[in-house]
N, C-alpha and C positions, 0 to 999 in steps of 0.2 A: 578657600571653602571647598573646592573640589566637588561641586554640586553638578550631577550629570544633567545635560540639557539636550533636548531634541530641537534643533533649530529649523524653523520654517521660513524659507527664503521668499523673496519677492519675484514672482514669475512673469511680471509684466515689463513694459518698456521702461528702461532706467533702473530696473531692479538689481542689476549686477552691482553697481556702486553702493546702493542702499544695503544690500545683503552683506557685502564685504565690510562696510563701516560698522554694521551691527555685530558681526562676528568679532571684529577687533575690539569692540567695547566689551563683549562677553569675556573674551580671553584676557583682557587686561584686568578684569575684576576677579579673575581666578576661577571662572566657571569652566567646567569640562564639557566640551561639545562632543557628544557621542554619535550624533547623526545629523546629517543635513537633508532636509526634505524640501522639494519644490513641487508646487501643485502642477499636475500634468493635465488633468481633465477639468476644463472650465464648467461644462454642463454635461450631465449624464446623458449618454445616448447621442451626443453631437460630435462633430469632427473637430471642434475647437480644441487646440492643444496650447498649454502654457507651461513655461518653466524649463523645458528641456535644454534650450540653448543657454539660458541663464545658469542652470545647474552645471553644465559643461564648462562654462567660462569661469565660474567660481571655483570648481574643482581644479581646473588648470592653474588658476592663480595660487591656490593653496599648495598645489603640487610643486610649484616653482619656489615656494617659500621653504624655509628650513624644516625638514621632516621631523626633526627632534622636538620642535615646538608644538606641532599639532598632530601627533601621531594618530590619535583616536579619530579625529575628524577625517583625515585622509583615508585611513583604513575603512571606516564605516561608509564614507561617501562612495568609494570605489565599490564596496560590497553591495550597497543599496542600488547603485546605478546598474550594476551587472544584473542583479535580481529583477530590477524593473524592466530592463530591456528583454530579459528572457521571458518574463510574463507577457510583454507586449507582443513579441514574435509568436508566442504560442497562441495568443488570442487571435492574432491576425490569420494565422494558418488555420485555425479552427473555424473562423468566420467565412473563409473562402471569399466568394464574390459578394456576399451579403454585407460586408463591412464597407460602409460609405466613407469612413475615415481613413482607409488604407490607400494612400495614393502611390506609395512606392510599388505596390504589387500590380497596379493597373497601368504601369508605364508612364505615369504622369507625376514625377516628384516635384515639378515646378509648382503645381497647384497647392500642394501641402505647404511648401516653404513660403510662398507668397501669402497664403491664407493665415499662416501662423503669425506673420508680421502684422497684417491688417487687423487680426482679431486681438492682438496685444495692445492696440491703441485704445485710448478712452473713446467711448461712442461720440462724444461731442467733437473731439478732434478729428475723427474719421469722417463725420457727417458735415462739419463746418470748417474744413481745413483752411480755406482761403478767406474766412470771415475775419474782418478787422476788429470785431467786438467779442466774438465767442472763443477765439483762439489768440493767445498772446504771441507776439513776435518771437520770444524765446522758445515757446513751445513749438512753433512752426519751424523754427531753425533747427532744433534738435531732431524733430521727426524727419525733416527734409534730408539732413545729413545721413541719418540712419537708413532712410529709404534709398538714397543715392548710392551708398556703399553696397547695400544688399542688392539693389536693382542691377547695378553693373555686373556684380558677380553672377546673378541669375541669368542675365542676358547672354553673357559670354559662355555660361555653362549649358543653358537651355534654349531660351527663345525670348523675343521681344514681347510677345503676347502669350497669354495662358489659356490653353484649352480646358474645357470642363466636360463632364459626361453628357450634358444635354446636347452638345454639338455633334456627338458621334453619329447619331442617326441621320443628321443632315449629310455628312460625307458618305455614309452608307447609301443614302437615297440617290445622291448625284454622282456616285462613283461610276466608272473608274476615274482617277484624279491624275492630273499632271501638274506639279508644283514647280514654278520657276522662282529662283532665289531662296532655296530651302535653307541656305546657310550651312556652316560647317557641321552643326549639330543635327540638322534635318529633324528637328524635334517633333513638329506637327506630323510629318510623314510617318515617322516611326510610331508615334502615339496612335494615330488612326489605323495603322496597319496592325500593330500588336494588340490593341484593345478592341478593334471592330472588324479586322480582316479586310480593310479597304485596300483595293488594288491601287498602288501609287507608283508613279515614276517621278522622282524628285531630282531637280537640276539646279546647279549653281556653278558659276564660272570660277569660283574659288572654294573648293571643298576643304581647304586648310583653315582659313580664317574668315570665310564669308559670314556676314551678319554680326560679327563681334564688335563691340565698342572700341576695343583696343587694336582692331585690325587697321592696316594701312588702307585709306580710302582709295588709293590708286593702285591696288594690287589685284584688281579684278581681271587682269589679262589671263586668258586661258593658258594653262601649261600643257604642252602637247605630250608630255610624258606620263600624265596621270591616267590611270585606268579606273574602272568602275569601283566606286567606294564601297558599294554594297549591292548584292544581287541575290536576295533570298526570297524564294517563292514569288509572291505578287508584290514585293517591295524592291524597287530598283533605285539606287542613288548613284548618279554619275555626273560628270561635267556637262555643262550646257547652259545656254542662255536663251533670250527671247527668240533668236533666229532659229533655234532648234524646233520651235513650234511649226515652222514652215519648211525648213530644210530637211528635217527628218521625216521621211515618207511614212514611217510606221506611226509616229506621233500625229502627223497631220491628218491621217485617215482613221485614227483610233476612236474619234468621237469623245475623247476624254474632256472632263470639266477642268477648266484652268483654275488653279488655286494660287492666290497671292497673299502672303502674310508679311506685312511691313515691307513692301517691295522697294520703297524709296527712302529707307532710313539713312542711306548714304548715296553719294554721287555714283552714277554709272556711266561708263564710257564705252561706246561701241568699238569693237576692234576693226582695225583696218584689214581689208582683204588683199592689200598690196604689200608684198614683203620689202618694197623699196624704202619704206619709212623706217627701217631698222627697229621695228617693234613699237614705234610711236603711234599714238592714236590719231586718227585723221578727223576727229570731230570734237566738239565741245561736250561737256558733261550733259547728259540728257536723262530722261526718266526711264528707268527699267520697266516700270508698269506700263507706261505709254508704248514702249517698244513691244511689249507683249501684245497689246491690242493691235499693233500693226501686223504682227505675224500670226496671231491666233485666228483659226478659221472655224472653231467650234461655236456652239450656241450658248454655253453657260459658264459664268465666272463666279467663283466664291472669293470674297475679299475679306480680310481680317485686318482691322486697324481703324483709324479715324478717317471719316469722309467729310464732305462739305457740311458745315454747321455743327459738327459734333464736338470740336475741340474746346477746351477751357482756356488754352493759351492765347493771350492777346497777340503775341508775336507770330504764332503759327496759324492764326485765323486767316480765312475761314476754312481752309482745306485740311487742316490738321497736320500731324507730325509724321504720318506713315506713308502718304501717297502724294504725288505732285499735283499741281493744279492742272497741268496738261492732261494727266490721266483722268482726274475727276471730271473734267469737262467732256472729254471724249466718251467716258463711260456713261455719263448722264445723257449724252446725245444719241448714242448708238444702242444702248441697252436700257432695260427697265428693271427696276428692283421688284422682286417677288417675295423676298423674306429678309427680315432684319431683326437681329436679336443682340442684346447687350451681353458682353461676356460676364460670367459670374464673378470673376476677380479682375479688378483694374487697380493700377496704382493710383495714388491720391490725385494726381494731376492728369490723369488719362481717362478717356471715355471711348475705349475700343468696342467695336461691334463686329459681328459676323453678318455679312449681307450676301445674298444670292441674286445675281443679275442674269437676265436672259436677253439675247440679242433680239432687237425689235424689227419687225417687218416694216418697211417704209412704203408709204403711199405717195406717189408723185402726181401732182396736178399741174397742168399747163394751161395758162390763160393766154389766148391768142389776141394779139392787138390787130384788129382789122379795121381801124378807123379809116385809114387811107386806102383800103383794099390791097395792102401790101402783104404778100404771103411770106415775107422774109422771117425765117425762124428766129433770127437774132433778136427780134422785138418781142418775142413771146416771153411771158413771165412764168417761171417754174417754181413751185413751192412743194415742200415735202413735209409729211406728217408721219408720226409713228402710229402703227396699229398695235394696240394692247388688247388681247382677248379679255373679256370681262372676268374670267376665272383667274387671270393673272394680275388684276389690278390691286395694288396694295392699298389698304384702307388708310385714309388721311385724317380721319376724326380721332384726335387725341388731345388730352389735357393734362396739365400738371395737377397734383393732388389738391392744391389750394383752389382750383377752379373746376375740378372734376364734376362738381354738382351742377354746373351749368349745362353739361351734356347729358346728365341723367334724365331718364324718363320719369315725369311725375305721374301720379295715380290718375290716368285719364284726364289730366288737366285740372282735377278738382283742387289740388293744393295751390296751383298757380292761380286759379280763379278766386280762391279764398284769400290769398295774399294780395291779389289785385284789388279786391273789394274792401280790403281793410281801410277804415277811415284814417286820415292822416294824423289826427290827434285823438287819443283815447284817454278819458279821464282816469287818473290814477286809482280812484276809489272803485272803479268798475272793472279793474284788471283781473281780479280774482274771479269775479262772476263770469267774465267773458271767457276766461281760460276753462272753467267748468263746462260752459256751453260747447266749446270746441272738442274737449275730451269726450263728452257725451255723444256728440255727433259722430266721432270716429269709432267709438265702441259700437254704436248702432250700425254703422256701415259695415264693420267687420263681421257682425252677426247676420248680415244680409236681411235686416229688418226693413220693412217698407217705411218710407219716410212720410210723415204726415206734413201737412202744409205748415204747421207750426215749426217743425224742424227745418224746413226749407227757409222759412223766414228768419229763423235764428242763424242759419248758416249765411244768408245774405247780409244780415246785420253785422256779422263778424267780418 
């Protein structure tokens, strides 16, 4: 038939196989595919992107096939892809800083890649992923495998958690920063420095493979031959661990805020100070985050990851997957939280937050036991309490959407009084009449009309 066709592929999850099967069906029936098109913009003016990865995968598959069979499709796909990329780069350059969808230019490519995957999922799958009734086991398995493959790649290339523009002003406010466990990529340090000019000193005992999933969990021993990985302006990336917070005099007296992002995603072993062990560690695996608390002398800590009560994982509950129980308990005892915000992008099984903690002032009270007139101090009872200034007290009133109405203020209690005075049984025949009475009373109230005694009686009757 040799009928020209412009093929529109599926730009969502699972669309690669669907698109290839549809192309095969068209070619087998003699249709000439002149162009392959994939939807790139899901909603006008938003940062949601569809189809680019699917288009690339379909094009690569076609390219590996015999070029003599599909010459038109290959040529046109390449031409359209090049033209589309050229238009995209021109648009991003012209938008400058005003383009919210351009994540490559603001030093945060992880945000765009993770966002693309999450937005490609059906809303029901994304919102109810672990539901046994709203998502089938096959759907969950397919999405989980895709997320695991992509997640490992992004963790190894970028970071365990994803920063977003809302968080930048937090680091700017609490800067300068010292990060321990920045990983081989030092992603957060580079992001906050390049995007917001934050002064950062980033440390890791293994700048070659720190923080990577594929890294050897026991390769955290410091190499004496490593020099500074980066030292550009107010960004310094160099070898170091928790002990650097106290051993390095400049860091100890700098007043920097300590930043920890997924500090305990892998086991950490402190080094031996004795060379007699032939490089062997002299202690069992411990928590890097807890070791940081031991050496940190400053007043403020910023933590990114899951903390007590945040996780969805039954096996990692209640402290989550990013920090040890030892760290969480000591953090809660010696510090108080003054800010907590959910990260804009989280994987389906993760509930990461950014939280800011300030060191608490301790008040010690001693109760003397003088029943027998003994002045022995050993019999005295000593208790300690944290002092938290009122302006640093984190609000605790919160409610899920399904019960948020229980915390909302009613109109001077009028609505509550009306509901409380409602008779337990109302005759069905009078329902319409009673509804009209309520509507009339509300209209009169909004118009600020004076209530007559009849109106008051009607309201009391309802």
